[in-house]
C-alpha positions as CSV (number, residue, x, y, z in Angstrom):
1,X,-83.0,165.2,89.6
2,X,-86.1,163.0,89.7
3,X,-89.5,164.7,89.3
4,X,-92.6,163.7,91.1
5,X,-94.4,160.7,89.6
6,X,-98.1,160.9,88.9
7,X,-100.0,157.7,88.2
8,X,-103.5,157.7,86.7
9,X,-105.7,154.7,86.3
10,X,-108.4,154.0,83.7
11,X,-111.8,153.1,85.3
12,X,-111.9,149.3,85.6
13,X,-108.3,148.8,86.7
14,X,-108.3,146.1,89.5
15,X,-106.9,146.9,92.9
16,X,-104.3,144.1,92.6
17,X,-103.2,145.6,89.2
18,X,-102.9,149.1,90.8
19,X,-100.9,147.7,93.7
20,X,-98.6,145.8,91.3
21,X,-97.9,149.0,89.3
22,X,-97.3,151.0,92.5
23,X,-94.9,148.4,93.9
24,X,-92.9,148.2,90.7
25,X,-92.5,152.0,90.4
26,X,-91.7,152.3,94.1
27,X,-89.0,149.7,93.9
28,X,-87.3,151.6,91.0
29,X,-87.5,154.9,92.7
30,X,-86.0,153.5,95.9
31,X,-82.9,152.6,93.9
32,X,-82.3,156.3,93.2
33,X,-81.1,159.0,95.6
34,X,-84.5,160.7,95.5
35,X,-86.5,157.8,96.9
36,X,-90.2,157.6,96.6
37,X,-91.0,161.2,97.5
38,X,-93.6,162.6,95.1
39,X,-95.1,159.3,94.1
40,X,-98.9,159.6,94.0
41,X,-101.8,157.6,92.5
42,X,-104.6,159.8,91.3
43,X,-106.8,156.8,90.4
44,X,-109.5,157.7,87.7
45,X,-108.4,161.3,87.6
46,X,-110.5,164.1,86.3
47,X,-110.9,167.8,87.1
48,X,-114.2,169.2,88.3
49,X,-114.7,170.8,84.9
50,X,-113.3,168.1,82.6
51,X,-116.3,168.3,80.2
52,X,-117.5,171.0,77.9
53,X,-121.1,172.2,77.8
54,X,-121.8,169.7,75.0
55,X,-120.4,166.8,76.9
56,X,-117.2,166.5,75.0
57,X,-114.0,166.1,77.0
58,X,-111.6,169.0,77.6
59,X,-107.9,168.3,76.7
60,X,-105.7,167.1,79.5
61,X,-108.5,167.3,82.1
62,X,-109.2,163.6,82.6
63,X,-108.0,160.0,82.1
64,X,-110.8,159.5,79.7
65,X,-109.5,162.3,77.4
66,X,-106.1,160.6,77.2
67,X,-107.7,157.3,76.4
68,X,-109.8,159.0,73.8
69,X,-106.7,160.3,72.0
70,X,-105.4,156.7,71.6
71,X,-108.8,155.5,70.3
72,X,-109.2,158.4,67.8
73,X,-105.8,157.8,66.3
74,X,-106.3,154.0,66.1
75,X,-106.7,152.4,62.7
76,X,-107.5,149.1,64.4
77,X,-111.0,148.5,65.9
78,X,-110.9,147.9,69.6
79,X,-107.2,148.9,70.0
80,X,-105.5,152.1,71.2
81,X,-102.7,153.8,69.3
82,X,-100.0,153.8,71.9
83,X,-97.9,156.5,70.1
84,X,-100.9,158.9,70.2
85,X,-101.7,158.1,73.8
86,X,-98.1,158.7,74.9
87,X,-97.8,161.9,72.9
88,X,-100.9,163.4,74.5
89,X,-99.6,162.3,78.0
90,X,-96.2,163.8,77.3
91,X,-97.5,167.3,76.4
92,X,-97.2,170.0,79.0
93,X,-100.7,170.4,80.3
94,X,-102.6,172.5,82.8
95,X,-103.2,171.0,86.3
96,X,-106.3,170.9,88.4
97,X,-106.1,174.0,90.5
98,X,-108.5,172.5,93.0
99,X,-106.3,169.5,93.6
100,X,-104.3,169.1,96.8
101,X,-101.5,167.7,94.6
102,X,-99.6,170.6,93.2
103,X,-96.1,170.6,91.6
104,X,-93.9,173.5,90.4
105,X,-92.9,171.5,87.4
106,X,-94.5,168.8,85.2
107,X,-94.3,165.4,86.9
108,X,-93.6,162.1,85.2
109,X,-97.0,160.9,84.0
110,X,-97.9,157.2,84.0
111,X,-101.3,156.0,82.7
112,X,-102.4,152.5,83.5
113,X,-105.3,151.0,81.5
114,X,-106.7,147.7,80.5
115,X,-107.1,148.0,76.7
116,X,-105.0,146.5,74.0
117,X,-102.3,148.8,72.5
118,X,-100.1,148.9,69.4
119,X,-97.7,151.0,67.4
120,X,-97.1,151.2,63.6
121,X,-93.5,151.1,62.5
122,X,-92.7,151.1,58.8
123,X,-96.2,149.8,58.0
124,X,-95.9,146.9,60.5
125,X,-98.2,146.6,63.5
126,X,-96.4,146.0,66.8
127,X,-98.5,144.9,69.8
128,X,-97.2,146.2,73.1
129,X,-97.8,146.1,76.8
130,X,-96.3,149.5,77.5
131,X,-94.5,152.4,75.9
132,X,-92.4,155.2,77.5
133,X,-90.8,158.5,76.6
134,X,-87.6,159.2,78.4
135,X,-87.9,162.0,80.9
136,X,-91.7,162.3,80.2
137,X,-94.3,159.6,80.5
138,X,-95.4,156.0,80.0
139,X,-98.5,154.0,79.3
140,X,-99.0,150.6,80.8
141,X,-101.5,148.1,79.6
142,X,-102.8,145.2,81.7
143,X,-104.6,143.7,78.8
144,X,-102.0,140.9,78.0
145,X,-101.6,140.0,81.7
146,X,-105.4,139.6,82.0
147,X,-105.3,137.1,79.1
148,X,-102.2,135.3,80.2
149,X,-101.4,133.0,83.1
150,X,-103.4,134.3,86.1
151,X,-100.8,133.2,88.6
152,X,-98.2,135.4,86.9
153,X,-100.4,138.4,86.3
154,X,-99.4,140.6,89.2
155,X,-95.7,139.8,88.8
156,X,-95.9,140.6,85.1
157,X,-97.5,143.9,85.7
158,X,-95.0,144.8,88.5
159,X,-92.1,143.9,86.2
160,X,-93.7,145.9,83.3
161,X,-94.1,148.9,85.6
162,X,-90.4,148.7,86.6
163,X,-89.5,148.4,82.9
164,X,-91.4,151.5,81.8
165,X,-90.2,153.5,84.8
166,X,-86.6,152.5,83.8
167,X,-87.2,153.9,80.4
168,X,-88.6,157.1,81.8
169,X,-85.5,157.5,83.9
170,X,-83.2,157.1,80.9
171,X,-82.6,153.4,80.4
172,X,-81.1,152.2,78.1
173,X,-78.7,155.3,77.6
174,X,-77.6,156.1,74.1
175,X,-73.9,155.9,75.0
176,X,-74.3,152.3,76.0
177,X,-73.3,150.1,73.0
178,X,-72.9,146.6,74.6
179,X,-75.7,144.2,75.7
180,X,-78.3,146.3,73.8
181,X,-81.1,145.1,71.7
182,X,-82.7,147.5,69.2
183,X,-86.5,147.1,68.9
184,X,-89.3,149.1,67.3
185,X,-90.3,150.2,70.8
186,X,-86.8,151.4,71.7
187,X,-83.5,150.2,73.2
188,X,-83.5,147.2,75.5
189,X,-81.1,145.1,77.6
190,X,-80.1,141.6,76.5
191,X,-79.0,140.5,80.0
192,X,-81.1,138.7,82.5
193,X,-82.8,141.9,83.4
194,X,-86.2,143.6,83.8
195,X,-85.1,145.9,81.0
196,X,-85.4,143.1,78.5
197,X,-87.9,143.6,75.7
198,X,-91.2,142.3,77.1
199,X,-92.2,140.3,74.1
200,X,-92.9,137.4,76.4
201,X,-95.9,139.3,77.8
202,X,-97.1,139.9,74.3
203,X,-96.5,136.3,73.5
204,X,-98.9,135.2,76.2
205,X,-101.6,137.2,74.5
206,X,-100.4,136.0,71.1
207,X,-100.8,132.4,72.1
208,X,-104.3,133.1,73.4
209,X,-105.4,134.9,70.3
210,X,-103.6,132.6,67.8
211,X,-101.2,135.2,66.6
212,X,-97.5,134.6,65.8
213,X,-95.5,137.7,66.9
214,X,-92.0,136.2,67.2
215,X,-89.9,134.0,69.4
216,X,-90.8,134.0,73.1
217,X,-88.2,135.3,75.5
218,X,-87.6,134.6,79.1
219,X,-89.4,136.7,81.6
220,X,-87.1,138.3,84.2
221,X,-89.1,139.3,87.3
222,X,-88.2,142.4,89.3
223,X,-84.5,142.7,88.9
224,X,-82.1,145.0,87.1
225,X,-78.8,143.5,85.8
226,X,-75.5,145.0,87.1
227,X,-75.1,146.9,83.8
228,X,-78.5,148.6,84.1
229,X,-77.9,149.3,87.8
230,X,-74.7,151.0,86.9
231,X,-76.5,153.0,84.2
232,X,-79.0,154.2,86.8
233,X,-76.2,155.2,89.2
234,X,-74.5,157.2,86.4
235,X,-77.8,159.0,85.5
236,X,-78.4,160.0,89.1
């Protein structure tokens, strides 16, 4: 059963970026039996009492607190630690009692922001565009798309949102052994599919910043391959 999907945006997210994320997630949900019921964007979400008396942020009470967790855990200036950000987002947290959005169970949480993110794997720094925890949450960064080809930015973000939502829903399942690529950020599809590893988005940023992060891959916009479609059907 699919839980409600709650999207939160960091202040500064463009309206076109917000729409691209919503479109991507909507298109994935419409492939499931549940449809898009329960999909809501809370924008720059915060509760009425999200700050303590000293001005510090209360845990799980605002988008800013989640972003702060990624910044505190970061060992790289100006970057967010995606693992810490996702971990905070995945924790079961109190909801705003004053909100008209109320759920009996914790929804899927998706945080959209415009800062650069990374993870550390075996001492290696991996730059990412997004990161997801199956059945829990995802973080989506628009940083690379802002620094890549402008004409492709919205399509990149839409595809990235589909990709991370796919991971939340269980792609790529552990029992699948064919057409799978193992990466530091998880299991990915090797077919012409939106579930490919999105190193191509990172490569756009890498070219801009003069980094060498690996061989560029083909971007597959907005489509699941037949294998991933079957995986989704089997999950639901």
